[in-house]
Biopython code that builds the backbone (N, CA, C, O; Angstrom):
import numpy as np
from Bio.PDB.StructureBuilder import StructureBuilder

atoms = [
    (1, "MET", "N", (153.354, 0.304, -64.035)),
    (1, "MET", "CA", (153.800, -1.073, -64.089)),
    (1, "MET", "C", (153.565, -1.612, -65.500)),
    (1, "MET", "O", (152.462, -1.489, -66.032)),
    (2, "ALA", "N", (154.570, -2.196, -66.096)),
    (2, "ALA", "CA", (154.476, -2.698, -67.468)),
    (2, "ALA", "C", (153.597, -3.939, -67.525)),
    (2, "ALA", "O", (153.600, -4.772, -66.619)),
    (3, "LYS", "N", (152.854, -4.037, -68.603)),
    (3, "LYS", "CA", (152.012, -5.202, -68.834)),
    (3, "LYS", "C", (152.891, -6.394, -69.205)),
    (3, "LYS", "O", (153.843, -6.257, -69.973)),
    (4, "ILE", "N", (152.570, -7.543, -68.664)),
    (4, "ILE", "CA", (153.280, -8.778, -68.987)),
    (4, "ILE", "C", (152.291, -9.683, -69.719)),
    (4, "ILE", "O", (151.204, -9.962, -69.213)),
    (5, "ASN", "N", (152.670, -10.134, -70.903)),
    (5, "ASN", "CA", (151.804, -10.996, -71.706)),
    (5, "ASN", "C", (152.238, -12.445, -71.585)),
    (5, "ASN", "O", (153.344, -12.817, -71.978)),
    (6, "LEU", "N", (151.352, -13.246, -71.038)),
    (6, "LEU", "CA", (151.579, -14.685, -70.883)),
    (6, "LEU", "C", (150.653, -15.398, -71.856)),
    (6, "LEU", "O", (149.433, -15.263, -71.766)),
    (7, "ILE", "N", (151.228, -16.159, -72.790)),
    (7, "ILE", "CA", (150.412, -16.925, -73.739)),
    (7, "ILE", "C", (150.778, -18.391, -73.628)),
    (7, "ILE", "O", (151.952, -18.761, -73.630)),
    (8, "ILE", "N", (149.746, -19.217, -73.530)),
    (8, "ILE", "CA", (149.934, -20.660, -73.494)),
    (8, "ILE", "C", (149.331, -21.212, -74.777)),
    (8, "ILE", "O", (148.119, -21.134, -74.981)),
    (9, "TYR", "N", (150.165, -21.766, -75.634)),
    (9, "TYR", "CA", (149.731, -22.387, -76.884)),
    (9, "TYR", "C", (149.471, -23.858, -76.592)),
    (9, "TYR", "O", (150.370, -24.590, -76.177)),
    (10, "GLU", "N", (148.220, -24.286, -76.815)),
    (10, "GLU", "CA", (147.820, -25.638, -76.443)),
    (10, "GLU", "C", (147.286, -26.420, -77.634)),
    (10, "GLU", "O", (146.915, -25.841, -78.655)),
    (11, "GLY", "N", (147.253, -27.723, -77.493)),
    (11, "GLY", "CA", (146.716, -28.588, -78.531)),
    (11, "GLY", "C", (145.204, -28.438, -78.650)),
    (11, "GLY", "O", (144.584, -27.656, -77.929)),
    (12, "ALA", "N", (144.634, -29.188, -79.556)),
    (12, "ALA", "CA", (143.191, -29.150, -79.770)),
    (12, "ALA", "C", (142.461, -29.651, -78.521)),
    (12, "ALA", "O", (142.806, -30.683, -77.946)),
    (13, "MET", "N", (141.438, -28.884, -78.123)),
    (13, "MET", "CA", (140.640, -29.248, -76.945)),
    (13, "MET", "C", (139.160, -29.078, -77.261)),
    (13, "MET", "O", (138.791, -28.387, -78.210)),
    (14, "CYS", "N", (138.326, -29.711, -76.460)),
    (14, "CYS", "CA", (136.886, -29.650, -76.690)),
    (14, "CYS", "C", (136.275, -28.310, -76.269)),
    (14, "CYS", "O", (135.202, -27.936, -76.743)),
    (15, "CYS", "N", (136.959, -27.594, -75.383)),
    (15, "CYS", "CA", (136.494, -26.273, -74.964)),
    (15, "CYS", "C", (137.721, -25.407, -74.684)),
    (15, "CYS", "O", (138.850, -25.895, -74.741)),
    (16, "SER", "N", (137.510, -24.147, -74.387)),
    (16, "SER", "CA", (138.639, -23.218, -74.258)),
    (16, "SER", "C", (139.601, -23.546, -73.123)),
    (16, "SER", "O", (140.771, -23.169, -73.183)),
    (17, "THR", "N", (139.130, -24.243, -72.089)),
    (17, "THR", "CA", (140.009, -24.574, -70.960)),
    (17, "THR", "C", (140.430, -26.039, -70.939)),
    (17, "THR", "O", (141.389, -26.407, -70.260)),
    (18, "GLY", "N", (139.704, -26.875, -71.688)),
    (18, "GLY", "CA", (139.991, -28.301, -71.664)),
    (18, "GLY", "C", (139.398, -29.005, -70.452)),
    (18, "GLY", "O", (139.561, -30.215, -70.292)),
    (19, "VAL", "N", (138.712, -28.255, -69.603)),
    (19, "VAL", "CA", (138.117, -28.812, -68.382)),
    (19, "VAL", "C", (136.623, -28.988, -68.626)),
    (19, "VAL", "O", (135.804, -28.182, -68.184)),
    (20, "CYS", "N", (136.290, -30.051, -69.334)),
    (20, "CYS", "CA", (134.894, -30.304, -69.674)),
    (20, "CYS", "C", (134.715, -31.801, -69.885)),
    (20, "CYS", "O", (135.676, -32.568, -69.828)),
    (21, "GLY", "N", (133.501, -32.197, -70.123)),
    (21, "GLY", "CA", (133.219, -33.609, -70.358)),
    (21, "GLY", "C", (133.089, -34.376, -69.057)),
    (21, "GLY", "O", (133.269, -33.813, -67.977)),
    (22, "PRO", "N", (132.780, -35.653, -69.157)),
    (22, "PRO", "CA", (132.544, -36.463, -67.963)),
    (22, "PRO", "C", (133.794, -36.720, -67.123)),
    (22, "PRO", "O", (133.698, -36.905, -65.910)),
    (23, "GLU", "N", (134.971, -36.731, -67.766)),
    (23, "GLU", "CA", (136.209, -36.966, -67.028)),
    (23, "GLU", "C", (137.281, -35.975, -67.459)),
    (23, "GLU", "O", (138.151, -36.311, -68.261)),
    (24, "PRO", "N", (137.223, -34.748, -66.927)),
    (24, "PRO", "CA", (138.214, -33.738, -67.308)),
    (24, "PRO", "C", (139.632, -34.159, -66.916)),
    (24, "PRO", "O", (139.836, -34.859, -65.925)),
    (25, "ASN", "N", (140.590, -33.724, -67.702)),
    (25, "ASN", "CA", (141.995, -34.013, -67.471)),
    (25, "ASN", "C", (142.455, -33.330, -66.182)),
    (25, "ASN", "O", (142.340, -32.112, -66.041)),
    (26, "LYS", "N", (142.972, -34.118, -65.253)),
    (26, "LYS", "CA", (143.406, -33.586, -63.949)),
    (26, "LYS", "C", (144.491, -32.513, -64.104)),
    (26, "LYS", "O", (144.490, -31.517, -63.381)),
    (27, "GLU", "N", (145.409, -32.721, -65.043)),
    (27, "GLU", "CA", (146.483, -31.750, -65.283)),
    (27, "GLU", "C", (145.911, -30.392, -65.714)),
    (27, "GLU", "O", (146.415, -29.346, -65.304)),
    (28, "LEU", "N", (144.862, -30.413, -66.536)),
    (28, "LEU", "CA", (144.234, -29.162, -66.984)),
    (28, "LEU", "C", (143.468, -28.478, -65.856)),
    (28, "LEU", "O", (143.438, -27.250, -65.781)),
    (29, "ILE", "N", (142.859, -29.257, -64.993)),
    (29, "ILE", "CA", (142.157, -28.690, -63.829)),
    (29, "ILE", "C", (143.166, -27.967, -62.939)),
    (29, "ILE", "O", (142.933, -26.836, -62.514)),
    (30, "GLU", "N", (144.286, -28.630, -62.662)),
    (30, "GLU", "CA", (145.324, -28.016, -61.817)),
    (30, "GLU", "C", (145.901, -26.770, -62.481)),
    (30, "GLU", "O", (146.171, -25.776, -61.806)),
    (31, "PHE", "N", (146.091, -26.817, -63.808)),
    (31, "PHE", "CA", (146.646, -25.661, -64.494)),
    (31, "PHE", "C", (145.663, -24.493, -64.491)),
    (31, "PHE", "O", (146.082, -23.341, -64.374)),
    (32, "ASN", "N", (144.375, -24.767, -64.618)),
    (32, "ASN", "CA", (143.358, -23.703, -64.511)),
    (32, "ASN", "C", (143.448, -23.015, -63.155)),
    (32, "ASN", "O", (143.382, -21.789, -63.069)),
    (33, "GLU", "N", (143.598, -23.804, -62.103)),
    (33, "GLU", "CA", (143.717, -23.251, -60.752)),
    (33, "GLU", "C", (144.995, -22.420, -60.625)),
    (33, "GLU", "O", (144.995, -21.361, -59.997)),
    (34, "THR", "N", (146.079, -22.906, -61.224)),
    (34, "THR", "CA", (147.351, -22.164, -61.226)),
    (34, "THR", "C", (147.176, -20.806, -61.903)),
    (34, "THR", "O", (147.620, -19.785, -61.380)),
    (35, "LEU", "N", (146.526, -20.799, -63.068)),
    (35, "LEU", "CA", (146.320, -19.539, -63.790)),
    (35, "LEU", "C", (145.453, -18.563, -63.003)),
    (35, "LEU", "O", (145.720, -17.361, -62.991)),
    (36, "GLU", "N", (144.420, -19.075, -62.351)),
    (36, "GLU", "CA", (143.564, -18.202, -61.541)),
    (36, "GLU", "C", (144.380, -17.535, -60.432)),
    (36, "GLU", "O", (144.259, -16.332, -60.198)),
    (37, "LYS", "N", (145.203, -18.320, -59.759)),
    (37, "LYS", "CA", (146.021, -17.780, -58.665)),
    (37, "LYS", "C", (147.052, -16.782, -59.193)),
    (37, "LYS", "O", (147.259, -15.731, -58.588)),
    (38, "ILE", "N", (147.696, -17.098, -60.308)),
    (38, "ILE", "CA", (148.732, -16.222, -60.861)),
    (38, "ILE", "C", (148.110, -14.892, -61.301)),
    (38, "ILE", "O", (148.726, -13.838, -61.147)),
    (39, "ARG", "N", (146.899, -14.939, -61.845)),
    (39, "ARG", "CA", (146.194, -13.703, -62.257)),
    (39, "ARG", "C", (145.873, -12.829, -61.052)),
    (39, "ARG", "O", (145.957, -11.603, -61.125)),
    (40, "ARG", "N", (145.506, -13.465, -59.949)),
    (40, "ARG", "CA", (145.206, -12.698, -58.723)),
    (40, "ARG", "C", (146.466, -12.048, -58.165)),
    (40, "ARG", "O", (146.425, -10.915, -57.684)),
    (41, "ASP", "N", (147.587, -12.769, -58.230)),
    (41, "ASP", "CA", (148.821, -12.291, -57.619)),
    (41, "ASP", "C", (149.595, -11.291, -58.478)),
    (41, "ASP", "O", (150.402, -10.520, -57.958)),
    (42, "PHE", "N", (149.353, -11.301, -59.779)),
    (42, "PHE", "CA", (150.060, -10.399, -60.698)),
    (42, "PHE", "C", (149.035, -9.656, -61.542)),
    (42, "PHE", "O", (148.655, -10.100, -62.626)),
    (43, "LYS", "N", (148.599, -8.520, -61.024)),
    (43, "LYS", "CA", (147.535, -7.737, -61.671)),
    (43, "LYS", "C", (147.939, -7.224, -63.045)),
    (43, "LYS", "O", (147.075, -6.989, -63.891)),
    (44, "GLU", "N", (149.245, -7.044, -63.286)),
    (44, "GLU", "CA", (149.712, -6.531, -64.573)),
    (44, "GLU", "C", (149.786, -7.614, -65.650)),
    (44, "GLU", "O", (150.167, -7.337, -66.788)),
    (45, "LEU", "N", (149.427, -8.828, -65.295)),
    (45, "LEU", "CA", (149.540, -9.971, -66.194)),
    (45, "LEU", "C", (148.310, -10.084, -67.091)),
    (45, "LEU", "O", (147.170, -10.046, -66.627)),
    (46, "LYS", "N", (148.576, -10.224, -68.391)),
    (46, "LYS", "CA", (147.513, -10.517, -69.352)),
    (46, "LYS", "C", (147.752, -11.939, -69.825)),
    (46, "LYS", "O", (148.813, -12.241, -70.371)),
    (47, "THR", "N", (146.770, -12.822, -69.621)),
    (47, "THR", "CA", (146.949, -14.219, -70.003)),
    (47, "THR", "C", (146.025, -14.588, -71.157)),
    (47, "THR", "O", (144.869, -14.168, -71.214)),
    (48, "ILE", "N", (146.566, -15.382, -72.071)),
    (48, "ILE", "CA", (145.792, -15.900, -73.193)),
    (48, "ILE", "C", (146.102, -17.381, -73.324)),
    (48, "ILE", "O", (147.262, -17.792, -73.315)),
    (49, "ARG", "N", (145.052, -18.169, -73.446)),
    (49, "ARG", "CA", (145.220, -19.593, -73.738)),
    (49, "ARG", "C", (144.801, -19.787, -75.185)),
    (49, "ARG", "O", (143.628, -19.640, -75.528)),
    (50, "ALA", "N", (145.760, -20.116, -76.024)),
    (50, "ALA", "CA", (145.511, -20.291, -77.452)),
    (50, "ALA", "C", (145.455, -21.772, -77.777)),
    (50, "ALA", "O", (146.472, -22.463, -77.719)),
    (51, "SER", "N", (144.286, -22.255, -78.116)),
    (51, "SER", "CA", (144.097, -23.662, -78.460)),
    (51, "SER", "C", (144.038, -23.807, -79.976)),
    (51, "SER", "O", (143.485, -22.955, -80.672)),
    (52, "LEU", "N", (144.613, -24.893, -80.476)),
    (52, "LEU", "CA", (144.519, -25.170, -81.910)),
    (52, "LEU", "C", (143.059, -25.237, -82.366)),
    (52, "LEU", "O", (142.756, -24.929, -83.519)),
    (53, "SER", "N", (142.166, -25.630, -81.481)),
    (53, "SER", "CA", (140.745, -25.747, -81.824)),
    (53, "SER", "C", (140.065, -24.394, -81.986)),
    (53, "SER", "O", (139.169, -24.244, -82.816)),
    (54, "PHE", "N", (140.484, -23.411, -81.199)),
    (54, "PHE", "CA", (139.754, -22.152, -81.146)),
    (54, "PHE", "C", (140.562, -20.936, -81.581)),
    (54, "PHE", "O", (139.971, -19.908, -81.912)),
    (55, "ASN", "N", (141.875, -21.015, -81.593)),
    (55, "ASN", "CA", (142.726, -19.851, -81.862)),
    (55, "ASN", "C", (143.823, -20.162, -82.879)),
    (55, "ASN", "O", (144.970, -19.758, -82.691)),
    (56, "LEU", "N", (143.491, -20.855, -83.921)),
    (56, "LEU", "CA", (144.479, -21.266, -84.923)),
    (56, "LEU", "C", (145.274, -20.075, -85.459)),
    (56, "LEU", "O", (146.471, -20.194, -85.720)),
    (57, "ASN", "N", (144.618, -18.938, -85.622)),
    (57, "ASN", "CA", (145.308, -17.748, -86.146)),
    (57, "ASN", "C", (146.486, -17.325, -85.273)),
    (57, "ASN", "O", (147.498, -16.853, -85.790)),
    (58, "MET", "N", (146.367, -17.487, -83.970)),
    (58, "MET", "CA", (147.475, -17.117, -83.082)),
    (58, "MET", "C", (148.705, -17.973, -83.371)),
    (58, "MET", "O", (149.833, -17.489, -83.287)),
    (59, "PHE", "N", (148.491, -19.230, -83.708)),
    (59, "PHE", "CA", (149.599, -20.118, -84.064)),
    (59, "PHE", "C", (150.218, -19.670, -85.386)),
    (59, "PHE", "O", (151.439, -19.600, -85.524)),
    (60, "LEU", "N", (149.360, -19.370, -86.346)),
    (60, "LEU", "CA", (149.826, -18.995, -87.676)),
    (60, "LEU", "C", (150.532, -17.639, -87.680)),
    (60, "LEU", "O", (151.451, -17.418, -88.469)),
    (61, "GLU", "N", (150.103, -16.727, -86.796)),
    (61, "GLU", "CA", (150.688, -15.386, -86.733)),
    (61, "GLU", "C", (152.050, -15.371, -86.041)),
    (61, "GLU", "O", (152.813, -14.419, -86.206)),
    (62, "ASN", "N", (152.362, -16.405, -85.273)),
    (62, "ASN", "CA", (153.646, -16.471, -84.573)),
    (62, "ASN", "C", (154.532, -17.485, -85.307)),
    (62, "ASN", "O", (154.355, -18.695, -85.169)),
    (63, "GLU", "N", (155.475, -16.975, -86.077)),
    (63, "GLU", "CA", (156.301, -17.824, -86.927)),
    (63, "GLU", "C", (157.064, -18.894, -86.140)),
    (63, "GLU", "O", (157.152, -20.044, -86.571)),
    (64, "GLU", "N", (157.612, -18.510, -84.990)),
    (64, "GLU", "CA", (158.380, -19.457, -84.182)),
    (64, "GLU", "C", (157.507, -20.608, -83.680)),
    (64, "GLU", "O", (157.900, -21.772, -83.757)),
    (65, "ILE", "N", (156.320, -20.274, -83.164)),
    (65, "ILE", "CA", (155.397, -21.294, -82.657)),
    (65, "ILE", "C", (154.922, -22.177, -83.806)),
    (65, "ILE", "O", (154.914, -23.403, -83.697)),
    (66, "SER", "N", (154.532, -21.548, -84.895)),
    (66, "SER", "CA", (154.061, -22.275, -86.068)),
    (66, "SER", "C", (155.109, -23.272, -86.568)),
    (66, "SER", "O", (154.781, -24.416, -86.883)),
    (67, "GLN", "N", (156.348, -22.844, -86.638)),
    (67, "GLN", "CA", (157.438, -23.698, -87.102)),
    (67, "GLN", "C", (157.671, -24.866, -86.144)),
    (67, "GLN", "O", (157.868, -25.999, -86.581)),
    (68, "LEU", "N", (157.647, -24.588, -84.838)),
    (68, "LEU", "CA", (157.837, -25.658, -83.850)),
    (68, "LEU", "C", (156.760, -26.738, -83.984)),
    (68, "LEU", "O", (157.058, -27.931, -83.920)),
    (69, "VAL", "N", (155.513, -26.314, -84.170)),
    (69, "VAL", "CA", (154.413, -27.278, -84.294)),
    (69, "VAL", "C", (154.538, -28.037, -85.614)),
    (69, "VAL", "O", (154.301, -29.244, -85.664)),
    (70, "LYS", "N", (154.909, -27.332, -86.680)),
    (70, "LYS", "CA", (155.102, -27.982, -87.985)),
    (70, "LYS", "C", (156.185, -29.061, -87.904)),
    (70, "LYS", "O", (156.010, -30.164, -88.422)),
    (71, "GLU", "N", (157.290, -28.740, -87.258)),
    (71, "GLU", "CA", (158.430, -29.658, -87.184)),
    (71, "GLU", "C", (158.220, -30.803, -86.198)),
    (71, "GLU", "O", (158.702, -31.913, -86.425)),
    (72, "ASN", "N", (157.503, -30.542, -85.105)),
    (72, "ASN", "CA", (157.388, -31.509, -84.011)),
    (72, "ASN", "C", (155.997, -32.079, -83.804)),
    (72, "ASN", "O", (155.832, -33.028, -83.036)),
    (73, "GLY", "N", (155.000, -31.529, -84.464)),
    (73, "GLY", "CA", (153.623, -31.954, -84.244)),
    (73, "GLY", "C", (153.093, -31.425, -82.922)),
    (73, "GLY", "O", (153.769, -30.677, -82.216)),
    (74, "GLN", "N", (151.863, -31.829, -82.599)),
    (74, "GLN", "CA", (151.223, -31.338, -81.373)),
    (74, "GLN", "C", (151.927, -31.805, -80.109)),
    (74, "GLN", "O", (151.659, -31.280, -79.028)),
    (75, "GLY", "N", (152.816, -32.773, -80.220)),
    (75, "GLY", "CA", (153.544, -33.264, -79.049)),
    (75, "GLY", "C", (154.423, -32.208, -78.404)),
    (75, "GLY", "O", (154.817, -32.358, -77.247)),
    (76, "ILE", "N", (154.738, -31.140, -79.133)),
    (76, "ILE", "CA", (155.556, -30.040, -78.589)),
    (76, "ILE", "C", (154.732, -29.144, -77.647)),
    (76, "ILE", "O", (155.281, -28.367, -76.866)),
    (77, "LEU", "N", (153.404, -29.275, -77.744)),
    (77, "LEU", "CA", (152.512, -28.432, -76.945)),
    (77, "LEU", "C", (152.276, -29.030, -75.570)),
    (77, "LEU", "O", (152.375, -30.248, -75.423)),
    (78, "PRO", "N", (151.971, -28.239, -74.567)),
    (78, "PRO", "CA", (151.823, -26.787, -74.619)),
    (78, "PRO", "C", (153.172, -26.060, -74.690)),
    (78, "PRO", "O", (154.202, -26.555, -74.234)),
    (79, "ILE", "N", (153.114, -24.874, -75.278)),
    (79, "ILE", "CA", (154.260, -23.962, -75.298)),
    (79, "ILE", "C", (153.823, -22.706, -74.558)),
    (79, "ILE", "O", (152.770, -22.139, -74.848)),
    (80, "THR", "N", (154.633, -22.280, -73.607)),
    (80, "THR", "CA", (154.314, -21.087, -72.815)),
    (80, "THR", "C", (155.292, -19.983, -73.169)),
    (80, "THR", "O", (156.500, -20.207, -73.244)),
    (81, "THR", "N", (154.749, -18.768, -73.389)),
    (81, "THR", "CA", (155.596, -17.612, -73.684)),
    (81, "THR", "C", (155.280, -16.471, -72.730)),
    (81, "THR", "O", (154.148, -16.317, -72.273)),
    (82, "ILE", "N", (156.298, -15.677, -72.440)),
    (82, "ILE", "CA", (156.116, -14.415, -71.724)),
    (82, "ILE", "C", (156.703, -13.332, -72.613)),
    (82, "ILE", "O", (157.880, -13.369, -72.974)),
    (83, "ASN", "N", (155.865, -12.375, -72.956)),
    (83, "ASN", "CA", (156.250, -11.278, -73.850)),
    (83, "ASN", "C", (156.956, -11.796, -75.104)),
    (83, "ASN", "O", (157.945, -11.221, -75.560)),
    (84, "GLY", "N", (156.428, -12.892, -75.649)),
    (84, "GLY", "CA", (156.937, -13.441, -76.895)),
    (84, "GLY", "C", (158.098, -14.410, -76.772)),
    (84, "GLY", "O", (158.471, -15.051, -77.754)),
    (85, "LYS", "N", (158.674, -14.529, -75.590)),
    (85, "LYS", "CA", (159.822, -15.426, -75.386)),
    (85, "LYS", "C", (159.331, -16.770, -74.836)),
    (85, "LYS", "O", (158.591, -16.822, -73.853)),
    (86, "ILE", "N", (159.760, -17.854, -75.493)),
    (86, "ILE", "CA", (159.360, -19.183, -75.037)),
    (86, "ILE", "C", (160.054, -19.506, -73.712)),
    (86, "ILE", "O", (161.276, -19.426, -73.590)),
    (87, "ILE", "N", (159.232, -19.873, -72.728)),
    (87, "ILE", "CA", (159.785, -20.227, -71.416)),
    (87, "ILE", "C", (159.583, -21.705, -71.084)),
    (87, "ILE", "O", (160.210, -22.223, -70.160)),
    (88, "ALA", "N", (158.706, -22.391, -71.836)),
    (88, "ALA", "CA", (158.481, -23.816, -71.582)),
    (88, "ALA", "C", (157.842, -24.477, -72.801)),
    (88, "ALA", "O", (157.066, -23.864, -73.534)),
    (89, "LYS", "N", (158.196, -25.749, -72.990)),
    (89, "LYS", "CA", (157.598, -26.568, -74.042)),
    (89, "LYS", "C", (157.222, -27.910, -73.444)),
    (89, "LYS", "O", (157.881, -28.405, -72.529)),
    (90, "GLN", "N", (156.167, -28.484, -73.967)),
    (90, "GLN", "CA", (155.731, -29.845, -73.639)),
    (90, "GLN", "C", (155.281, -30.052, -72.200)),
    (90, "GLN", "O", (155.186, -31.190, -71.741)),
    (91, "LYS", "N", (155.005, -28.972, -71.483)),
    (91, "LYS", "CA", (154.482, -29.156, -70.114)),
    (91, "LYS", "C", (153.794, -27.881, -69.646)),
    (91, "LYS", "O", (154.096, -26.776, -70.097)),
    (92, "TYR", "N", (152.859, -28.081, -68.724)),
    (92, "TYR", "CA", (152.220, -26.942, -68.064)),
    (92, "TYR", "C", (153.077, -26.587, -66.860)),
    (92, "TYR", "O", (153.458, -27.460, -66.081)),
    (93, "LEU", "N", (153.374, -25.318, -66.715)),
    (93, "LEU", "CA", (154.205, -24.885, -65.595)),
    (93, "LEU", "C", (153.401, -24.868, -64.308)),
    (93, "LEU", "O", (152.188, -24.657, -64.322)),
    (94, "THR", "N", (154.082, -25.089, -63.205)),
    (94, "THR", "CA", (153.461, -25.001, -61.882)),
    (94, "THR", "C", (153.360, -23.527, -61.488)),
    (94, "THR", "O", (153.906, -22.655, -62.163)),
    (95, "TYR", "N", (152.666, -23.268, -60.408)),
    (95, "TYR", "CA", (152.566, -21.895, -59.909)),
    (95, "TYR", "C", (153.957, -21.337, -59.611)),
    (95, "TYR", "O", (154.273, -20.212, -59.997)),
    (96, "ALA", "N", (154.782, -22.121, -58.925)),
    (96, "ALA", "CA", (156.129, -21.649, -58.550)),
    (96, "ALA", "C", (156.965, -21.329, -59.788)),
    (96, "ALA", "O", (157.683, -20.329, -59.811)),
    (97, "GLU", "N", (156.875, -22.170, -60.811)),
    (97, "GLU", "CA", (157.638, -21.937, -62.037)),
    (97, "GLU", "C", (157.165, -20.674, -62.755)),
    (97, "GLU", "O", (157.977, -19.865, -63.203)),
    (98, "LEU", "N", (155.856, -20.513, -62.860)),
    (98, "LEU", "CA", (155.312, -19.314, -63.514)),
    (98, "LEU", "C", (155.669, -18.046, -62.743)),
    (98, "LEU", "O", (156.056, -17.033, -63.326)),
    (99, "LYS", "N", (155.530, -18.124, -61.425)),
    (99, "LYS", "CA", (155.843, -16.973, -60.581)),
    (99, "LYS", "C", (157.295, -16.534, -60.779)),
    (99, "LYS", "O", (157.575, -15.344, -60.918)),
    (100, "LYS", "N", (158.200, -17.486, -60.791)),
    (100, "LYS", "CA", (159.621, -17.185, -60.979)),
    (100, "LYS", "C", (159.852, -16.520, -62.339)),
    (100, "LYS", "O", (160.566, -15.521, -62.427)),
    (101, "GLU", "N", (159.259, -17.062, -63.382)),
    (101, "GLU", "CA", (159.423, -16.496, -64.728)),
    (101, "GLU", "C", (158.849, -15.082, -64.817)),
    (101, "GLU", "O", (159.450, -14.204, -65.435)),
    (102, "ILE", "N", (157.704, -14.866, -64.209)),
    (102, "ILE", "CA", (157.080, -13.527, -64.225)),
    (102, "ILE", "C", (157.942, -12.543, -63.455)),
    (102, "ILE", "O", (158.164, -11.421, -63.911)),
    (103, "GLU", "N", (158.432, -12.955, -62.287)),
    (103, "GLU", "CA", (159.293, -12.066, -61.487)),
    (103, "GLU", "C", (160.595, -11.753, -62.232)),
    (103, "GLU", "O", (161.073, -10.620, -62.194)),
    (104, "ASN", "N", (161.165, -12.747, -62.903)),
    (104, "ASN", "CA", (162.379, -12.504, -63.700)),
    (104, "ASN", "C", (162.084, -11.517, -64.831)),
    (104, "ASN", "O", (162.920, -10.678, -65.163)),
    (105, "ASN", "N", (160.910, -11.622, -65.409)),
    (105, "ASN", "CA", (160.538, -10.734, -66.499)),
    (105, "ASN", "C", (160.319, -9.311, -65.994)),
    (105, "ASN", "O", (160.647, -8.343, -66.679)),
    (106, "ARG", "N", (159.766, -9.196, -64.801)),
    (106, "ARG", "CA", (159.568, -7.883, -64.180)),
    (106, "ARG", "C", (160.909, -7.174, -63.990)),
    (106, "ARG", "O", (161.042, -5.980, -64.257)),
    (107, "ALA", "N", (161.897, -7.938, -63.524)),
    (107, "ALA", "CA", (163.209, -7.370, -63.214)),
    (107, "ALA", "C", (163.975, -6.989, -64.472)),
    (107, "ALA", "O", (164.741, -6.025, -64.481)),
    (108, "GLY", "N", (163.756, -7.774, -65.553)),
    (108, "GLY", "CA", (164.511, -7.561, -66.771)),
    (108, "GLY", "C", (163.787, -6.697, -67.701)),
    (108, "GLY", "O", (164.283, -6.410, -68.791)),
]
sb = StructureBuilder()
sb.init_structure("model")
sb.init_model(0)
sb.init_chain("A")
sb.init_seg("    ")
for serial, (resi, resn, name, xyz) in enumerate(atoms, 1):
    if name == "N":
        sb.init_residue(resn, " ", resi, " ")
    sb.init_atom(name, np.array(xyz, "f"), 0.0, 1.0, " ", f" {name:<3s}", serial, name[0])
structure = sb.get_structure()
């Protein structure tokens, strides 16, 4: 089974998941739960969350992502990619959306 690389490029956060502090962002909590479930359901999936705070090099190494952030600012984030192809900008995908994209990638 081929490895599928899922990378989520995110804005600056206080920790690697963004789920910290006295009042964590509800959207980030839900997205963490989505990622946990998607990892369980797709064993061939490798996921990386690249934050501007902790993984700046990942942004700089990907010319397309770097250019999008340069042109649009952090408002373009999050950007989600599967095997290098952008599948979403400016929003965290739901479980159903991610599942569909992963299954489409498996088939193609």
